[in-house]
Phi, psi and omega in degrees: 000140176271137179274099181278052178286158184303320186289317178300314185294323179291314181296319181298326180282348180083016176269155171291128183259112182263138181213182177219163183268124171254115182250348179257139187279062188231112178289327178299317179295315178302310180294326177300316182290316183289329185288340180068183182281142178060024176085002181282151175281153174262185179265009179286132180263339181210164177223128176270121176265106191271096175268000177274306185243349174283186182264021183262137169239179182292344174298335181268350188307307189301314180293324184289310181300320178294322176297312182293319181294328180289343181257017174075021174242168179257120174283122176247120181264127166268111186283160184291330177206162187279052180263144187302315182289336180286316178298310185302320182295321182294315181291318181291339173274000173117005179302141175279350177185168177233149175238140183238132182281166173044064174270115183260330188221168176293326173302317175303309180301314178299323176295321180295315175303313182302317184292330185276347189242144169287157168309140013266002180284332181203208185233014179306130180287145183269127181176045192272053180301326186248342183307321184292341184302329185275002180241090183308127178085004182258124176275170180300319181289325177297322181296319180301320184286332189245000188295339177296349183262008172298142193290141170237120181242127176247139184273132176257107182205038176208156181302322178301313177304318174294322180296327184256015193292326178298318180291320182296319181300328182277354182289122180304132175100340170287122181258325187222139167260115181253119181282125173260088193299325184292305182296324182304312182293320180294316179296327178280341183073030185234169180285130176295130184090353179283170184299321179292322177297315183294322179297317176301314179300316181288334174292318179293323179298316182293314181300315178302311181290328176298329183259015179063033177245167181268146178249137182228161178205153177269128178241167184256346175192182182299319184294319175300316180296318179302313181301319183289323175304315180297331182281347178110008177293139187267337186223115187227127172278120183283324183187179176252156173306307186291329177297312185293314182299311181300308185297319177296317179292321180290325175299314181296322179298316178299322176296314183298323181265008180057039175257153175292140180289357178248028178285335188080004179277000000 
């Protein structure tokens, strides 16, 4: 059986998969964004549940994965670290995929795949009592049959990761190389958006596609996301929940108080 999750279906078609970053542990917020106006659905195919830097812990996974899954998008959990128990907890709670920070080597990548897959492909412990709930229309037996297809994304965000990116991309079971541009610039000690930084991003994009894998990146707004889509990135985060909330609310305040929207206030 094919696991026809929204993220898998979109990537398999060769279309750009747009998503957003969820940092607040609010299923209501996630559903509000995904539900669109007047009950219409939006075009987001995935939502990143950020348990690394957001205010989300594994206590929130089940409610968030079910809320997102019910709206026709794929919940992807970014675990705090690439540890086996953390990956298992995310998948058992219903994540359609996992993302792990700071993948530096092909050995790191191989371990991540091992932790995310059941035997014989890996070492994930069996106990998916609740995982199928986040896959509308999928039974427990269906999940058992197709769960090896859950998405594995590793983040390239260090000089070592870039240096080894071609080897990482070739690791069987890695589906997506995800660029973390902020950490990458800080770890490299270069200006974000500068030539060295951009060269590293393009190297990762090239390595992913050369290995027949998908390339993904975090963006700060729609214009940034559009530019990355034109470069050929397959999976793109358009913005964060808190970024849009803050910007939108301050813009409305500036209009109400007749202040310029570019004051930075």
